[in-house]
One Martini backbone bead per residue (centre of mass of N, CA, C, O) as a GRO file, in nm:
protein
  149
    1UNK     BB    1  -1.974   0.046  -4.574
    2UNK     BB    2  -1.801   0.296  -4.645
    3UNK     BB    3  -2.010   0.511  -4.574
    4UNK     BB    4  -2.023   0.446  -4.274
    5UNK     BB    5  -1.731   0.510  -4.201
    6UNK     BB    6  -1.739   0.812  -4.275
    7UNK     BB    7  -1.954   0.883  -4.068
    8UNK     BB    8  -1.796   0.804  -3.817
    9UNK     BB    9  -1.566   1.012  -3.864
   10UNK     BB   10  -1.753   1.262  -3.850
   11UNK     BB   11  -1.881   1.214  -3.557
   12UNK     BB   12  -1.596   1.232  -3.393
   13UNK     BB   13  -1.497   1.526  -3.429
   14UNK     BB   14  -1.650   1.688  -3.215
   15UNK     BB   15  -1.532   1.540  -2.970
   16UNK     BB   16  -1.238   1.599  -3.031
   17UNK     BB   17  -1.252   1.913  -3.029
   18UNK     BB   18  -1.362   1.937  -2.744
   19UNK     BB   19  -1.122   1.801  -2.604
   20UNK     BB   20  -0.908   2.004  -2.698
   21UNK     BB   21  -1.033   2.257  -2.574
   22UNK     BB   22  -1.028   2.155  -2.283
   23UNK     BB   23  -0.725   2.105  -2.266
   24UNK     BB   24  -0.632   2.396  -2.319
   25UNK     BB   25  -0.779   2.522  -2.076
   26UNK     BB   26  -0.643   2.349  -1.860
   27UNK     BB   27  -0.355   2.439  -1.910
   28UNK     BB   28  -0.396   2.737  -1.845
   29UNK     BB   29  -0.500   2.703  -1.558
   30UNK     BB   30  -0.261   2.541  -1.446
   31UNK     BB   31  -0.043   2.753  -1.498
   32UNK     BB   32  -0.167   2.970  -1.313
   33UNK     BB   33  -0.165   2.802  -1.057
   34UNK     BB   34   0.143   2.740  -1.044
   35UNK     BB   35   0.239   3.038  -1.032
   36UNK     BB   36   0.092   3.063  -0.726
   37UNK     BB   37   0.254   2.844  -0.603
   38UNK     BB   38   0.355   2.732  -0.275
   39UNK     BB   39   0.632   2.570  -0.141
   40UNK     BB   40   0.688   2.374   0.155
   41UNK     BB   41   0.986   2.245   0.215
   42UNK     BB   42   0.973   2.160   0.511
   43UNK     BB   43   0.724   1.972   0.469
   44UNK     BB   44   0.835   1.796   0.248
   45UNK     BB   45   1.079   1.686   0.403
   46UNK     BB   46   0.915   1.563   0.635
   47UNK     BB   47   0.736   1.364   0.455
   48UNK     BB   48   0.965   1.196   0.316
   49UNK     BB   49   1.042   1.033   0.587
   50UNK     BB   50   0.781   0.889   0.537
   51UNK     BB   51   0.704   0.545   0.455
   52UNK     BB   52   0.964   0.413   0.336
   53UNK     BB   53   1.073   0.513   0.041
   54UNK     BB   54   1.378   0.366   0.068
   55UNK     BB   55   1.348   0.051   0.067
   56UNK     BB   56   1.428  -0.034  -0.222
   57UNK     BB   57   1.708   0.095  -0.218
   58UNK     BB   58   1.818  -0.085   0.006
   59UNK     BB   59   1.779  -0.354  -0.135
   60UNK     BB   60   1.962  -0.279  -0.375
   61UNK     BB   61   2.215  -0.231  -0.207
   62UNK     BB   62   2.238  -0.521  -0.102
   63UNK     BB   63   2.254  -0.656  -0.381
   64UNK     BB   64   2.525  -0.513  -0.459
   65UNK     BB   65   2.663  -0.677  -0.204
   66UNK     BB   66   2.534  -0.991  -0.262
   67UNK     BB   67   2.246  -0.995  -0.183
   68UNK     BB   68   1.978  -1.138  -0.237
   69UNK     BB   69   1.688  -0.989  -0.306
   70UNK     BB   70   1.500  -1.161  -0.134
   71UNK     BB   71   1.664  -1.110   0.126
   72UNK     BB   72   1.671  -0.802   0.118
   73UNK     BB   73   1.367  -0.769   0.140
   74UNK     BB   74   1.339  -0.909   0.416
   75UNK     BB   75   1.522  -0.723   0.574
   76UNK     BB   76   1.361  -0.464   0.523
   77UNK     BB   77   1.102  -0.566   0.649
   78UNK     BB   78   1.223  -0.586   0.934
   79UNK     BB   79   1.305  -0.292   0.958
   80UNK     BB   80   1.020  -0.179   0.944
   81UNK     BB   81   0.908  -0.318   1.195
   82UNK     BB   82   1.102  -0.190   1.395
   83UNK     BB   83   1.032   0.104   1.328
   84UNK     BB   84   0.732   0.086   1.396
   85UNK     BB   85   0.772  -0.001   1.697
   86UNK     BB   86   0.966   0.273   1.748
   87UNK     BB   87   0.902   0.522   1.580
   88UNK     BB   88   1.110   0.517   1.323
   89UNK     BB   89   1.388   0.527   1.127
   90UNK     BB   90   1.639   0.383   0.966
   91UNK     BB   91   1.864   0.582   1.079
   92UNK     BB   92   1.789   0.493   1.394
   93UNK     BB   93   1.926   0.240   1.377
   94UNK     BB   94   2.119   0.018   1.525
   95UNK     BB   95   2.361  -0.211   1.512
   96UNK     BB   96   2.215  -0.413   1.692
   97UNK     BB   97   1.948  -0.416   1.534
   98UNK     BB   98   2.069  -0.498   1.262
   99UNK     BB   99   2.206  -0.763   1.362
  100UNK     BB  100   1.935  -0.897   1.450
  101UNK     BB  101   1.831  -0.917   1.159
  102UNK     BB  102   2.140  -0.914   1.025
  103UNK     BB  103   2.479  -0.983   1.013
  104UNK     BB  104   2.537  -0.807   0.738
  105UNK     BB  105   2.423  -0.559   0.903
  106UNK     BB  106   2.523  -0.216   0.906
  107UNK     BB  107   2.584   0.106   0.903
  108UNK     BB  108   2.810   0.073   0.694
  109UNK     BB  109   2.652  -0.110   0.483
  110UNK     BB  110   2.419   0.091   0.449
  111UNK     BB  111   2.484   0.378   0.449
  112UNK     BB  112   2.339   0.620   0.249
  113UNK     BB  113   1.967   0.641   0.305
  114UNK     BB  114   1.866   0.888   0.213
  115UNK     BB  115   1.640   1.045   0.029
  116UNK     BB  116   1.832   1.224  -0.129
  117UNK     BB  117   2.013   0.996  -0.234
  118UNK     BB  118   1.790   0.837  -0.377
  119UNK     BB  119   1.701   1.061  -0.569
  120UNK     BB  120   1.991   1.120  -0.698
  121UNK     BB  121   2.027   0.819  -0.824
  122UNK     BB  122   1.796   0.885  -1.044
  123UNK     BB  123   1.935   0.926  -1.375
  124UNK     BB  124   1.737   0.834  -1.556
  125UNK     BB  125   1.495   0.836  -1.760
  126UNK     BB  126   1.263   0.998  -1.552
  127UNK     BB  127   1.400   1.068  -1.308
  128UNK     BB  128   1.482   1.227  -0.977
  129UNK     BB  129   1.712   1.375  -1.051
  130UNK     BB  130   1.770   1.703  -1.082
  131UNK     BB  131   1.885   1.694  -1.373
  132UNK     BB  132   1.641   1.535  -1.492
  133UNK     BB  133   1.417   1.727  -1.411
  134UNK     BB  134   1.524   1.972  -1.565
  135UNK     BB  135   1.507   1.834  -1.841
  136UNK     BB  136   1.200   1.780  -1.834
  137UNK     BB  137   1.113   2.072  -1.805
  138UNK     BB  138   1.237   2.173  -2.070
  139UNK     BB  139   1.080   1.989  -2.256
  140UNK     BB  140   0.800   2.091  -2.163
  141UNK     BB  141   0.843   2.386  -2.234
  142UNK     BB  142   0.891   2.347  -2.536
  143UNK     BB  143   0.624   2.213  -2.593
  144UNK     BB  144   0.438   2.442  -2.491
  145UNK     BB  145   0.559   2.667  -2.678
  146UNK     BB  146   0.457   2.499  -2.944
  147UNK     BB  147   0.184   2.572  -2.887
  148UNK     BB  148  -0.114   2.676  -2.967
  149UNK     BB  149  -0.291   2.975  -2.848
   0.00000   0.00000   0.00000
């Protein structure tokens, strides 16, 4: 039995080393590709506003104001339906429309619900806040620099 185990360990080495070589080549290619990539920030900003990416953040905001999350989720769901019917974003809803959805919701209670605010609020480990993203990039850079070339 033990002889068979040793043979299994020997047979998997070639596949492992092939995978490592492929991974190293992929990293090099990806780094070169990223170096030449140009990001069109105007298009990125435009696309971020679509799809109600900040819906969960709004529900969490309502929950922090004392609205049970289940109700907050339902309120945001109604907001999405109204926005879809009007072909608009959350920010475009009027106080009257918000009040028709739920009496507790106004532009004032809604606060700043922009995508930028939502992104900046995620400051936890691995979050989307710019300071955290910069930290993650630096950690990745140090890790890559430590790799054998």
